[in-house]
Structure formats: C-alpha cells, structure tokens
C-alpha positions in Angstrom: 0.0 0.0 0.0 1.3 3.4 -0.9 2.2 5.6 2.1 0.7 8.7 0.5 -2.7 7.2 -0.2 -2.8 5.3 3.1 -3.3 8.3 5.3 -5.2 10.8 3.1 -8.5 10.2 4.9 -7.0 10.8 8.4 -5.1 13.8 7.2 -8.1 15.3 5.4 -10.3 14.8 8.5 -7.6 16.2 10.8 -7.1 19.3 8.6 -10.8 20.0 8.7 -11.1 19.4 12.4 -8.0 21.4 13.5 -9.5 24.8 12.9 -12.9 23.6 14.4 -11.0 22.3 17.5 -9.0 25.6 17.7 -12.2 27.6 17.5 -13.9 25.5 20.2 -10.9 26.1 22.5 -11.0 29.8 21.7 -14.8 30.0 22.3 -14.7 28.0 25.6 -11.6 29.5 27.4 -10.2 32.1 25.1 -6.9 30.5 24.2 -5.9 31.6 20.7 -3.3 29.7 18.7 -1.2 32.9 18.5 -1.0 32.8 22.4 1.6 30.0 22.1 5.2 31.0 22.0 7.5 30.1 19.1 9.2 27.5 21.4 5.8 25.9 22.1 5.0 25.8 18.4 8.3 24.1 17.5 8.0 21.8 20.5 4.4 21.0 19.6 5.4 19.9 16.0 8.4 17.9 17.2 6.5 16.4 20.1 3.5 15.4 18.1 5.8 13.7 15.5 7.7 11.9 18.3 4.6 10.6 20.0 2.9 9.6 16.8 5.9 7.7 15.7 6.1 6.0 19.1 2.4 5.0 18.8 2.7 3.8 15.2 6.0 2.0 15.3 7.8 1.7 18.6 7.4 -1.0 21.2 6.1 1.5 23.8 3.1 2.2 21.6 2.3 -1.5 21.1 -0.6 -1.6 23.6 -2.3 1.3 21.9 -2.0 0.1 18.3 -2.5 -3.7 19.1 -6.3 -3.7 18.4 -5.8 -1.8 15.1 -2.5 -3.1 13.5 -0.6 -6.3 12.8 3.2 -6.8 12.6 4.2 -8.4 9.3 7.6 -9.2 7.7 8.9 -6.2 5.7 8.7 -6.4 1.9 12.5 -6.1 1.7 12.9 -9.3 3.7 14.7 -7.6 6.5 12.9 -6.9 9.7 9.2 -6.3 10.3 6.7 -3.5 9.8 3.3 -2.4 11.0 0.2 -2.7 8.8 -3.5 -2.0 9.5 -5.6 -5.0 10.4 -8.5 -3.7 8.2 -8.9 -1.0 5.7 -12.6 -0.7 5.3 -15.3 1.1 7.2 -14.9 3.1 10.4 -12.7 0.5 12.0 -10.5 0.4 8.9 -10.1 4.2 9.1 -8.9 3.9 12.7 -6.5 1.1 11.7 -5.1 3.3 8.9 -4.8 6.2 11.2 -2.9 4.3 13.9 -0.5 2.7 11.4 0.4 6.1 9.8 2.6 8.3 11.9 2.0 11.3 9.7 -1.8 11.1 10.2 -1.4 10.2 13.9 0.8 13.2 14.4 -2.1 15.6 13.6 -4.3 13.9 16.2 -1.6 13.9 18.8 -1.1 17.6 18.2 -4.8 18.1 18.8 -4.6 16.2 22.1 -1.5 18.3 23.1 -3.4 21.5 22.3 -6.3 20.3 24.3 -4.1 19.8 27.3 -2.4 23.1 26.7 -5.8 24.9 26.6 -7.6 23.2 29.5 -4.6 22.3 31.7 -2.0 25.0 30.8 0.8 24.0 33.0 0.5 20.3 32.3 0.0 20.9 28.6 3.1 23.2 28.4 5.2 20.5 30.2 3.9 17.7 28.0 4.6 19.8 24.8 8.1 20.7 25.9 9.0 17.2 27.2 7.8 15.5 24.0 9.6 18.1 21.9 12.8 17.4 23.8 12.2 13.7 23.3 12.0 14.2 19.6 15.3 16.2 19.5 16.9 13.4 21.6 15.6 10.7 19.3 17.0 12.7 16.3 20.4 12.8 17.9 20.2 9.2 18.8 19.3 8.2 15.3 22.2 10.3 14.0 24.8 8.8 16.3 23.3 5.3 15.6 23.9 6.0 11.9 27.5 7.0 12.5 28.0 3.9 14.6 26.6 1.7 11.8 28.8 3.5 9.2 31.8 2.8 11.5 31.0 -0.9 11.8 30.5 -1.1 8.0 33.9 0.5 7.4 35.5 -2.0 9.9 33.8 -4.9 8.0 35.1 -3.5 4.7 38.6 -3.0 6.1 38.6 -6.6 7.5 37.5 -8.0 4.1 40.1 -6.0 2.2 42.7 -7.1 4.7 41.8 -10.8 4.2 41.9 -10.4 0.4 45.4 -8.8 0.6 46.9 -11.6 2.8 47.8 -14.8 1.0 49.2 -17.7 3.0 52.4 -19.2 1.5 54.0 -22.3 2.8 57.7 -21.9 3.7 59.9 -24.9 4.5 62.6 -24.5 7.1 65.2 -27.1 7.9 65.8 -27.6 11.7 68.5 -30.1 12.6 68.0 -31.9 9.4 64.2 -32.2 9.7 62.0 -30.4 7.4 59.2 -28.5 9.0 56.3 -26.7 7.1 55.4 -23.4 8.6 52.6 -21.1 7.1 53.8 -17.6 6.8 51.6 -14.7 5.8 53.0 -12.6 3.1 51.4 -9.2 2.4 50.9 -8.3 -1.3 50.1 -4.7 -2.2 47.1 -4.1 -4.4 48.0 -1.7 -7.2 
C-alpha cells in the first residue's frame, strides 16, 4: 500500500477538524493559537511527531496500536513493519490512522493542544517534554547512523585485509628435519 494514499483520509479529516477544534478552544476558554510562544509551536510539532511515531512503530506504543494493527515481515525481507488489520469502514479508518505516523501526528497535536488549553501548566510541560524527546531521538538516530557506518567500514577493512593476505608455505630445515610453517606474506594491491 502506498504511504501517501494510506493516510489521506485521516489527514483530510484532521485538517478539517484542527480549525474547528481551535475555535472550540477559543470559544470556551479564550486560548488563541497565537498565544503559544514560538518555542511551544516548535516543540508541539516535534513532540506530536515523536509521540505519533512511538504509537505507530515503537514498542512503547504497542498496547495502543495492538487492536488496530498487525506486525508483518517487511517487503525487503529484513525486519518487520506495522500494517493496518483492516482498511474498510470506520474500524478500517482507525486502523489506517494508527498505522500512519504522519496522520497520527495531527491527532496527537490536537490532544496536546487540548491539554495546553484546559490544563495550561501540564500541557506546556507535555509539549516541551515530547519536543525534547523528539530532539533526543533525532540525535540518537544520527549517532546510531554514525555507529553503523563505523562498523561497516570496519567490516570492509577486514574483508580488504583478508583479500590482501595470502598464505604461502615456507619450508625450514631444523636439525635436518623439514618443517612446514605457514607464513603470511602481504601483497600490495595496485
């Protein structure tokens, strides 16, 4: 299933409901979206992305997504991926929503805005903590990538080193007895 078509319904519904939700918050308690600081907006985006990815893919989100998704082998043959259990009807829409971190992020942002509006201190803390978690995950992924590149270079160096070395038997005479000793001789690759 194509990632872009998978989440169009959830994204469309979310884009329609975001202004309605914002207007309900404004009407009930007077919090306008421009009342959030630039740090809160950035943290909201990063935090919603982080929580949505956790719900859709990470082990910590497994209890939430279990009723809606299934884990299947990845099409590449390496590892596993999450797919919706059903794709039809209302339940299918929920399944698609939970299995798509992009679509889920919009709904997580709505929930975080709800907490920010009705429980300002708790909402602010949640937004900043999840935003910091997203930044930490980004650094973690970056350092993990560097580690994998380092291991790959080590593997390539080891393979190159094994291809350069060629064992050559050398016979030595010790007290009239011939003894065979394997000696590694290094040949330079042009």
